[in-house]
C-alpha positions, 0 to 999 in steps of 0.5 A, a space after each residue: 500500500 502506498 503512503 498516500 493510500 495509508 493516509 486516506 485509510 486513516 482518514 476514512 476511519 475518523 469519526 466526525 459529528 454532523 456539522 463537520 460531516 457535512 463539510 467533508 461531504 460537500 468536498 467529497 461530492 464536488 471533488 469526485 463529481 456528481 452525476 444526475 440520473 433520471 431527471 435528478 430523481 437520483 445522483 451517483 458519486 463514483 470513486 475508485 477507492 472502496 474506503 472512500 465510497 464507504 465513507 461517503 455512504 456512512 456520512 450521508 446516512 449520518 447527516 440525513 434521515 430517511 434517505 435511500 443510499 446504496 453502493 454499487 461495484 463495477 468495472 472502471 471501463 470495459 475489459 478492465 480489471 480495475 473496479 469502480 464504486 458508485 454511491 447512489 442517492 435515490 431520494 431527497 436529492 435536491 435537499 441534500 445537494 442544496 444543503 451541501 452547496 453542490 451544483 450537480 452541473 459544476 457551474 457554481 463552485 462557491 462553498 456556502 459559508 455555513 459549511 466552513 464558518 468554523 475551523 473544525 469545518 474547514 479542516 473537514 472540508 480540506 479532509 474531504 478534498 484530499 480524500 477525493 482528489 489528493 495525493 502525497 509522496 512517501 517521505 522516503 522519496 527524494 522530493 516531498 510533494 503533496 497535491 490536490 487536483 480540481 478542474 475548477 479554478 474557483 474551487 482551487 482558489 477557495 481551497 487555497 484560502 482555506 489552507 492559508 487560514 492554517 498557515 499552509 503556503 500552498 501554490 496553484 499551477 495549471 496542468 493539462 487543463 486542471 488546477 493543482 494545489 501543491 505543497 513541497 515543504 516537508 514541515 508544511 506537509 506535516 502541518 497539513 496532515 495534522 490539520 486534516 486529522 491524519 495524526 498517525 500518518 503525520 508522525 510516520 512522515 516525521 519519523 522517516 523525514 528526521 531519519 532521512 535528514 540525519 542520514 543526509 547530514 552524516 553523508 554530507 559530513 563524511 563527504 566533506 571529510 573525505 574531500 578534506 583528506 584528499 585535498 590534504 593528501 594532494 597538497 602533501 604529495 606536491 610539497 614532498 615532490 618540491 622538497 625532494 627536488 630541493 634535496 637533489 639539488 642541494 644534496 643536503 637540506 641543512 643548507 637551507 635556512 634553519 626554519 625552512 630546513 626544519 619544516 622540510 625534514 618534518 614534511 618528509 617524516 610526516 607525509 600524511 599530516 596537514 600543514 596545520 598539524 606540521 605547524 602544531 609540531 613546530 609550535 607555529 601557526 598554520 599561516 606561519 607554516 604556510 609561509 615557510 612552505 611557500 618559500 620552499 615551493 618557490 625555490 623548487 620552481 626556480 630549480 625546475 626552471 633552472 633559474 638562479 636562486 639565493 639561499 641566503 635570501 630565503 
């Protein structure tokens, strides 16, 4: 089961009271789409998710009395093994649609204020929208991403406003004629899951995210340390090569000024140490050791180029 499916499974098990149930139902119906049948004597709400179909059925029975509702199972399309689930409301159609503010033709996407005039109702509406048309990447994937899709720009703007009420900085983009609200910041995805009541999924997301972030931090530190070791090794090899050039030229490193001779010998004795560590052995600063090594490098360059040099001026 995907992470998004686990989130939706948790959400479909939540118990809500009637005002919040109607807010969630309103989102579920308008986001899934309502088909009118037989001159509006009945309506059908279709979904590929059995748990969401059961959720719509249960919320309808909870919010309205004396209604006739049933769930039917069919194929998503001919010759397809994928199943679809249809929730059929057979009576009191006008009453239910009016009460939920759902236009069966999808022309009016304004959400009635009575359905979202409290924070709990707004949470329920966002939960219904996510159940109907939302998805979220597993926190184990490289990119964090949560989205809700709708074919109506007005509804996308309404959902964006509700998210902003909970400090959820979603953005809207158009994709293949539809509108997508999305959040990419991990901490805000966590906040959204908490907002709609997916507490266990949110905690699971946080656990995995923290482990990923810790693992990434360790990898960065290891990579940085490896790079430093390689850099030190390359520099040390270059310094040893220069000292050997000088040694071959002079025959004896003691012909160098004392400070330079001491550093040159120490480098040959400690080929794996950094220049800073050689400075510590000599009880001088890194910049002091670097200054002396630079003089040795300049002398080696002159010897390689067969240019004149003066040891007394080093």
